[in-house]
C-alpha positions in Angstrom: -54.7 -217.2 104.7 -54.8 -216.9 108.4 -54.0 -213.6 110.2 -51.4 -213.6 113.0 -52.7 -212.5 116.3 -50.2 -211.1 118.9 -50.6 -212.7 122.3 -48.1 -210.4 124.0 -48.8 -207.5 126.4 -51.7 -205.4 125.3 -50.7 -201.8 126.3 -52.9 -199.0 125.1 -50.7 -196.4 123.5 -51.9 -192.9 123.4 -51.3 -191.1 120.1 -50.7 -187.4 119.8 -53.5 -185.6 117.9 -52.9 -185.2 114.2 -51.4 -181.9 113.0 -53.9 -179.4 111.7 -54.4 -179.2 107.9 -51.7 -177.1 106.2 -54.6 -175.3 104.5 -55.2 -173.5 107.8 -52.0 -171.6 107.3 -52.6 -171.0 103.6 -52.6 -167.5 102.2 -56.3 -167.5 101.2 -57.4 -167.9 104.8 -55.7 -164.7 105.7 -56.6 -162.6 102.6 -59.6 -160.4 102.0 -62.1 -162.6 100.2 -65.5 -162.1 98.7 -67.2 -165.5 99.0 -70.4 -166.6 97.3 -72.4 -169.4 98.9 -75.3 -171.0 97.0 -77.8 -172.6 99.3 -76.6 -170.5 102.2 -80.0 -170.4 103.9 -80.0 -174.2 104.4 -78.7 -176.0 107.5 -75.1 -176.7 106.2 -74.9 -173.4 104.2 -75.9 -171.3 107.2 -73.2 -173.0 109.4 -70.7 -172.3 106.7 -71.7 -168.6 106.7 -71.3 -168.5 110.4 -67.8 -169.9 110.2 -66.7 -167.6 107.3 -68.1 -164.5 109.0 -65.8 -165.1 112.0 -62.9 -163.9 109.8 -63.3 -160.1 109.7 -61.6 -159.9 106.3 -64.3 -162.0 104.5 -67.3 -160.6 102.7 -70.0 -163.3 102.3 -72.7 -163.3 99.7 -75.5 -165.8 99.9 -77.8 -166.8 97.0 -80.7 -169.0 97.9 -84.2 -169.8 96.6 -85.5 -170.8 100.0 -86.8 -174.1 98.6 -85.4 -176.1 101.5 -83.7 -173.4 103.5 -85.0 -170.5 105.6 -84.1 -166.9 105.9 -84.4 -167.3 109.7 -81.1 -169.4 109.5 -79.3 -166.2 108.5 -81.2 -163.6 110.6 -78.2 -162.7 112.8 -76.2 -161.6 109.7 -78.9 -159.6 107.9 -77.9 -156.0 107.9 -74.2 -156.8 108.6 -71.9 -154.6 106.4 -69.9 -157.7 105.2 -73.0 -159.8 104.4 -75.4 -159.8 101.5 -78.4 -162.0 100.9 -79.8 -162.6 97.4 -83.1 -164.4 96.8 -82.7 -166.2 93.5 -85.2 -168.3 91.7 -88.9 -168.8 92.2 
């Protein structure tokens, strides 16, 4: 089957940006939360920690064995009252 191709005027239409996710307005983003992140010393985990620590109501606990991650990725949070780092494993 052949596809039809429009040969009319090709005007580029500008779309409005999509609406933010409704999860942004969800109750759990505003509540006091204690969050456990496994593998938080890795690249992705440490960036997740950074984002979660932006909310002053969150307490973040990281458990990692440092197999592929590094404690250096979390050095700015060590000693913070809402942050806890647990070395777990070998």
